[in-house]
C-alpha positions as CSV (number, residue, x, y, z in Angstrom):
1,X,106.9,135.5,149.5
2,X,104.0,133.6,151.0
3,X,101.6,136.5,150.0
4,X,102.9,136.4,146.4
5,X,102.3,132.7,146.2
6,X,98.8,133.0,147.7
7,X,98.0,135.8,145.2
8,X,99.3,133.8,142.3
9,X,97.1,130.8,143.4
10,X,94.1,133.1,143.8
11,X,94.6,134.5,140.3
12,X,95.0,131.0,138.8
13,X,91.7,129.9,140.4
14,X,89.9,133.1,139.3
15,X,91.1,132.6,135.7
16,X,90.0,129.0,135.7
17,X,86.6,130.0,137.1
18,X,86.2,132.7,134.4
19,X,87.2,130.2,131.7
20,X,84.6,127.7,133.0
21,X,81.9,130.3,133.2
22,X,82.7,131.7,129.7
23,X,82.6,128.1,128.3
24,X,79.2,127.5,129.8
25,X,77.8,130.8,128.6
26,X,79.2,130.2,125.1
27,X,77.8,126.7,124.9
28,X,74.3,127.9,125.7
29,X,74.4,131.1,123.6
30,X,71.9,131.6,120.9
31,X,72.9,130.2,117.5
32,X,73.5,132.8,114.9
33,X,71.7,132.5,111.6
34,X,74.2,130.8,109.3
35,X,75.0,127.6,107.5
36,X,77.2,125.0,109.3
37,X,78.8,122.1,107.4
38,X,80.9,119.1,107.8
39,X,81.4,116.9,104.7
40,X,78.0,116.3,103.2
41,X,76.2,117.1,106.5
42,X,74.8,120.6,107.0
43,X,72.5,122.7,109.2
44,X,71.2,126.0,107.8
45,X,69.4,128.6,109.9
46,X,67.7,131.6,108.4
47,X,64.6,133.7,109.4
48,X,63.6,131.2,112.1
49,X,63.6,128.4,109.5
50,X,66.0,125.5,109.6
51,X,67.1,123.0,107.0
52,X,69.3,120.0,107.8
53,X,71.0,117.0,106.3
54,X,72.5,114.7,108.9
55,X,73.9,111.2,108.6
56,X,75.1,108.6,111.0
57,X,72.8,109.2,114.0
58,X,70.5,106.3,113.1
59,X,73.4,103.8,113.6
60,X,73.6,103.3,109.8
61,X,75.1,105.4,107.0
62,X,71.7,106.9,106.1
63,X,71.2,110.6,105.7
64,X,68.1,112.2,107.2
65,X,66.8,115.5,105.8
66,X,64.1,117.9,106.8
67,X,63.1,121.5,107.3
68,X,60.8,123.7,109.4
69,X,60.6,126.4,112.1
70,X,63.0,126.0,114.9
71,X,63.5,127.2,118.5
72,X,66.4,127.0,120.9
73,X,66.0,126.1,124.5
74,X,69.4,126.4,126.2
75,X,71.6,123.9,124.4
76,X,68.6,122.2,122.9
77,X,67.5,122.8,119.3
78,X,64.0,121.8,118.3
79,X,63.0,121.8,114.7
80,X,59.3,121.5,113.9
81,X,59.5,119.9,110.4
82,X,56.9,120.6,107.8
83,X,56.8,119.7,104.1
84,X,60.2,119.1,102.6
85,X,60.9,121.3,99.6
86,X,63.8,119.3,98.3
87,X,63.7,116.3,95.9
88,X,61.2,113.6,96.9
89,X,60.2,110.2,95.4
90,X,57.6,110.3,92.7
91,X,55.8,108.0,90.3
92,X,54.0,108.0,87.0
93,X,51.6,105.6,85.3
94,X,52.2,103.6,82.1
95,X,49.9,101.5,79.8
96,X,49.8,97.9,81.1
97,X,52.4,95.7,79.4
98,X,50.6,92.5,80.4
99,X,47.0,91.5,80.9
100,X,45.9,90.6,84.5
101,X,49.1,91.8,86.0
102,X,50.9,95.0,87.2
103,X,54.5,95.9,86.5
104,X,56.4,98.2,88.9
105,X,59.7,99.6,87.7
106,X,62.0,101.4,90.2
107,X,64.7,103.8,89.2
108,X,67.0,106.3,90.9
109,X,67.3,110.0,90.4
110,X,69.7,109.3,87.5
111,X,67.0,107.0,85.9
112,X,69.1,103.9,86.3
113,X,67.3,100.8,87.6
114,X,67.5,100.1,91.4
115,X,67.7,96.7,93.0
116,X,66.9,95.0,95.3
117,X,64.2,97.3,96.3
118,X,61.3,96.2,98.4
119,X,57.8,96.7,96.8
120,X,54.7,95.8,98.9
121,X,51.1,95.6,97.9
122,X,48.3,96.5,100.4
123,X,44.6,96.0,100.4
124,X,42.2,99.0,100.6
125,X,41.9,98.4,104.3
126,X,45.7,98.6,104.7
127,X,46.4,94.9,105.1
128,X,49.8,93.6,103.7
129,X,49.1,91.3,100.7
130,X,52.5,90.6,99.2
131,X,56.1,91.8,99.3
132,X,58.6,91.4,96.4
133,X,62.0,92.8,95.4
134,X,63.0,94.3,92.1
135,X,65.2,92.4,89.6
136,X,68.5,93.8,88.2
137,X,66.3,95.6,85.7
138,X,64.6,97.3,88.5
139,X,61.3,95.6,87.7
140,X,58.8,93.2,89.3
141,X,55.2,92.0,88.6
142,X,52.1,91.6,90.8
143,X,49.9,88.9,89.2
144,X,47.1,88.9,91.8
145,X,45.8,92.5,91.5
146,X,42.1,92.2,92.4
147,X,42.6,93.1,96.1
148,X,45.3,95.7,95.7
149,X,44.5,99.2,97.0
150,X,48.0,100.7,97.3
151,X,51.7,99.9,96.6
152,X,54.6,101.0,98.8
153,X,58.2,101.2,97.5
154,X,61.0,101.4,100.1
155,X,64.7,100.8,100.6
156,X,67.3,101.8,103.2
157,X,68.7,105.2,102.3
158,X,65.8,106.2,100.1
159,X,62.6,108.2,100.5
160,X,59.7,105.7,100.9
161,X,56.9,106.2,98.3
162,X,53.3,105.1,98.5
163,X,51.0,105.2,95.5
164,X,47.3,104.4,95.0
165,X,46.7,101.4,92.8
166,X,44.5,101.5,89.7
167,X,44.0,98.4,87.5
168,X,45.2,98.0,84.0
169,X,48.2,100.3,84.6
170,X,51.9,99.8,85.2
171,X,54.0,102.1,87.4
172,X,57.4,103.7,87.2
173,X,58.7,104.9,90.6
174,X,61.7,107.3,90.9
175,X,63.1,107.0,94.4
176,X,64.9,110.0,95.9
177,X,67.9,109.5,98.2
178,X,67.8,110.2,101.9
179,X,65.2,109.6,104.6
180,X,62.9,112.6,104.5
181,X,61.4,113.7,107.9
182,X,58.1,115.6,107.6
183,X,55.6,116.7,110.2
184,X,57.7,115.5,113.2
185,X,59.7,117.2,115.9
186,X,63.5,116.7,115.6
187,X,65.6,117.4,118.6
188,X,69.3,118.2,118.6
189,X,71.8,119.0,121.4
190,X,73.7,121.9,120.1
191,X,76.7,123.6,121.7
192,X,78.7,126.6,120.4
193,X,82.3,125.7,120.7
194,X,83.7,128.9,119.3
195,X,82.7,131.6,116.8
196,X,83.2,129.2,113.9
197,X,82.3,125.8,115.3
198,X,79.3,124.0,116.8
199,X,78.7,120.5,118.0
200,X,75.5,118.7,117.0
201,X,74.0,115.6,118.4
202,X,70.6,114.3,117.3
203,X,68.5,113.2,120.3
204,X,65.3,112.3,118.5
205,X,63.8,112.3,115.0
206,X,60.3,111.9,116.3
207,X,60.0,113.7,119.6
208,X,56.7,113.6,121.5
209,X,56.5,116.4,124.0
210,X,53.7,115.1,126.2
211,X,52.4,117.2,129.1
212,X,55.9,118.2,130.4
213,X,58.1,119.0,127.4
214,X,61.1,120.1,129.5
215,X,61.1,116.9,131.5
216,X,61.0,114.8,128.3
217,X,63.8,116.8,126.8
218,X,65.9,116.1,129.9
219,X,65.2,112.4,129.5
220,X,66.6,112.6,126.0
221,X,69.8,114.3,127.3
222,X,70.3,111.6,130.0
223,X,69.7,108.8,127.5
224,X,72.3,110.3,125.2
225,X,74.8,110.5,128.0
226,X,74.2,106.9,129.0
227,X,74.7,105.7,125.5
228,X,77.8,107.8,124.9
229,X,76.6,109.1,121.6
230,X,79.2,111.0,119.6
231,X,78.4,114.4,118.3
232,X,79.3,116.1,115.1
233,X,81.6,119.1,114.8
234,X,80.4,121.5,112.1
235,X,82.0,124.7,110.8
236,X,80.3,127.9,109.8
237,X,80.3,128.4,106.0
238,X,80.7,131.9,104.7
239,X,78.9,132.8,101.5
240,X,81.1,134.9,99.2
241,X,80.0,138.5,98.8
242,X,78.3,139.2,95.5
243,X,78.3,142.8,94.3
244,X,74.9,143.9,93.0
245,X,74.9,146.5,90.2
């Protein structure tokens, strides 16, 4: 009877150990090329190229988007973002509506006026000259234009747009939603929970590797654990099969 009890205890410990080891191996396995989604957030991996839309990790309800080549280091996913191919903010020039002043009109992707949007004028040397916010019509005027070299339009949750200033012109700026990340390294902690599910936690949206990248990555992991950051659970999305004739 004692031998049976000891054998059962041994088997229980062995099964627990095997479960633990399989969980570790699964969490650090290589991500398969697929699209993972939860609500409006997504991560798509294909041909060593990643595209993501992630919200909530900045502490605000702001979505961050970007794309670029990626690499996986254990449970760390590093995305080297390049130029974003999605919708970005843009501007066009209009004939001046007033003499000795410049009107800036700001609209959204649906062409409706946006307010209050911060619009700042800068000198050619980059010095801030003046900051104003748009009215309910999405417009504002700069009256002292002699020193202006550039204009920057920005708002929380939108892609910041900078334009070079030319006198005797008005400007119409169309802001695109989301914070667009370009030419920066984005780091996620990524674990495979099962064949359908991953957990994703943004560790940095502007990672600087320095001389010892592994050490800096471990610092990010420790900081995330100290701050008790909550990860996102994302499910694999299957694209319906399309028959080709």
